[in-house]
DODREN-380667 format. One line per 10 residues: number of its first residue (from 1); their letters; for each residue x, y, z of N, C-alpha, C, O. Coordinates in Angstrom, 1 decimal. Each point is the difference from the previous one (the first is absolute). Layout:
BEGIN
NUM	A	X/Y/Z/X/Y/Z/X/Y/Z/X/Y/Z | ...
//
This chain:
BEGIN
1	MSDKNPSKKH	87.9/-35.1/-100.0/-0.2/1.0/1.2/-0.8/-0.7/1.1/-0.7/-1.0/-0.1 | 1.0/1.9/1.4/-0.8/-0.5/1.2/-1.3/0.5/0.1/-0.4/1.2/-0.3 | -0.4/-2.0/0.9/-1.3/0.4/0.5/-0.5/0.7/1.1/-0.2/-0.5/1.1 | 0.0/1.8/-1.3/-0.2/0.9/1.1/-0.9/-0.6/1.0/0.3/0.2/1.1 | -1.3/-0.8/-1.3/-1.4/-0.1/0.8/-0.1/-1.7/-0.4/-0.8/-0.5/-0.8 | 1.6/-0.1/1.6/-0.4/-1.6/0.0/-1.1/-0.7/0.7/-0.2/-1.2/0.0 | -0.5/2.5/0.6/-1.0/-0.4/1.1/-1.6/0.3/-1.0/-1.1/0.1/0.6 | 1.3/0.1/-1.7/-1.2/0.1/-1.1/-0.2/-1.0/-0.6/-1.0/0.0/-0.7 | 1.8/-1.2/0.8/-0.2/-0.9/-0.9/-0.5/-1.3/1.2/0.0/-1.2/-0.3 | -0.4/1.7/1.4/-0.6/-0.6/1.0/-1.3/0.0/0.1/-0.3/1.2/-0.1
11	GKPGDAREDR	-0.9/-1.9/0.2/-1.4/0.6/0.3/-0.4/0.3/-0.8/0.5/-0.4/-1.0 | -2.0/1.3/1.0/-0.4/0.9/-0.8/0.7/1.4/0.0/0.7/0.4/0.9 | -1.0/0.3/-2.2/0.7/1.0/-0.1/-0.4/1.3/0.9/0.8/0.8/0.5 | -2.2/-0.8/-0.2/-0.6/1.0/0.9/0.6/-0.6/1.3/0.5/1.0/0.6 | -0.4/-1.9/-0.1/0.5/-0.2/1.5/0.9/0.9/0.3/-0.2/0.7/1.0 | 1.3/-0.4/-1.7/1.3/0.8/0.6/-0.8/1.7/0.4/0.2/0.7/0.9 | -1.0/-0.6/-2.1/-0.3/1.5/0.2/-1.3/0.2/1.0/-0.3/1.1/0.4 | -0.4/-2.3/0.0/-0.8/0.2/0.9/0.6/0.0/1.5/-0.5/0.6/1.0 | 1.6/-1.5/-1.0/0.7/-0.1/1.1/0.8/1.7/0.5/0.3/0.3/1.1 | -0.2/0.4/-2.2/0.7/1.1/0.0/-0.8/1.0/0.7/0.3/0.8/0.9
21	LKAALKANLA	-1.9/-1.1/-1.7/-0.8/0.8/0.4/-0.6/0.1/1.4/-0.4/1.0/0.7 | 0.5/-2.6/-0.3/-0.4/0.3/1.7/0.8/0.2/0.8/-0.4/0.1/1.1 | 2.0/0.1/-1.3/0.6/0.4/0.8/0.4/1.6/0.0/0.6/0.5/0.9 | -1.0/0.0/-2.0/-0.3/1.4/-0.2/-1.3/0.6/0.6/0.0/1.2/0.3 | -0.8/-1.7/-0.1/-1.4/0.0/0.4/-0.1/0.0/1.5/-0.7/0.7/0.7 | 1.8/-1.7/-0.2/-0.1/-0.1/1.3/1.0/1.0/1.0/-0.1/0.5/1.1 | 1.1/-0.6/-2.0/1.4/1.2/0.5/-1.1/1.4/0.0/-0.1/0.6/1.1 | -0.6/-0.3/-2.3/-0.7/1.4/0.2/-0.9/0.4/1.3/-0.1/1.0/0.7 | -0.6/-2.5/-0.7/-0.9/0.0/1.1/0.6/0.5/1.6/-0.5/0.8/0.8 | 1.6/-1.5/-0.8/0.8/0.1/1.2/0.4/1.4/0.1/-0.2/0.5/1.1
31	RRKAQAKAKA	0.8/0.2/-2.0/0.4/1.3/-0.3/-1.1/0.8/0.6/0.1/0.8/0.9 | -1.3/-0.8/-1.6/-1.1/0.6/0.0/-0.5/0.1/1.8/-0.4/1.1/0.5 | 0.4/-2.1/-0.1/-0.4/-0.1/1.5/0.9/0.5/1.1/-0.4/0.4/1.1 | 1.9/-0.5/-1.4/0.9/0.8/0.6/0.0/1.3/-0.2/0.4/0.8/0.8 | -0.9/-0.5/-1.8/-0.2/1.8/-0.4/-1.4/0.4/0.9/-0.2/1.0/0.7 | -0.5/-1.9/-0.9/-1.5/0.5/1.2/0.1/-0.3/1.6/-0.7/0.6/0.8 | 1.7/-1.4/-0.4/0.3/0.0/1.2/0.8/1.4/0.3/-0.3/0.9/0.8 | 1.2/-0.9/-1.5/1.0/1.3/0.3/-0.7/1.3/-0.1/0.2/1.0/0.7 | -1.3/-1.0/-1.7/-0.7/1.2/0.1/-1.0/0.1/1.0/-0.2/1.2/0.4 | -0.7/-2.1/0.2/-0.7/0.0/1.0/0.8/0.5/1.3/-0.2/1.0/0.8
41	RATAGGKAGQ	1.5/-2.0/-0.7/1.2/0.8/1.4/-0.2/1.5/-0.2/-0.4/0.8/0.9 | 0.7/-0.4/-1.9/0.6/1.3/-0.3/-1.0/0.9/0.5/0.3/0.9/0.7 | -1.8/-1.2/-1.2/-1.2/0.5/0.3/-0.1/0.0/1.3/-0.1/1.1/0.6 | 0.1/-2.0/-0.2/-0.2/-0.1/1.6/0.9/0.5/0.8/-0.5/0.5/1.0 | 1.8/-0.5/-1.1/1.0/0.8/0.3/-0.1/1.6/0.2/0.3/0.7/0.9 | -0.6/-0.4/-2.1/-0.2/1.2/-0.4/-1.2/0.8/0.7/0.1/1.2/0.5 | -1.2/-1.8/-0.5/-1.2/0.6/0.5/0.4/0.1/1.9/-0.4/0.9/0.7 | 1.2/-2.0/-0.2/-0.2/-0.3/1.4/1.1/1.2/0.5/-0.1/0.6/1.0 | 1.3/-0.4/-2.0/0.7/1.5/0.3/-0.6/1.2/-0.1/0.3/0.9/0.8 | -1.0/-0.9/-1.7/-0.9/1.6/0.2/-1.1/0.2/1.2/-0.1/1.1/0.6
51	DEG	-0.6/-2.2/-0.2/-0.7/0.0/0.9/0.7/0.3/1.2/-0.5/0.8/0.8 | 1.6/-1.2/-0.6/0.9/0.4/1.7/0.1/1.6/-0.1/-0.4/0.8/0.9 | 0.9/-0.3/-2.0/0.5/1.4/-0.1/-0.7/1.1/-0.2/0.6/1.1/0.0
//
């Protein structure tokens, strides 16, 4: 049978897991920052539009 995960043999067993967790955390943080910026822009844009009319 072929080995599905040959990278598991290299380094500590927890290294791959830590790398995945770091990548997921970084992606999640970037997504949350983008959502916060979009929400802030929408809120600012909505208030400016209401004040004019």
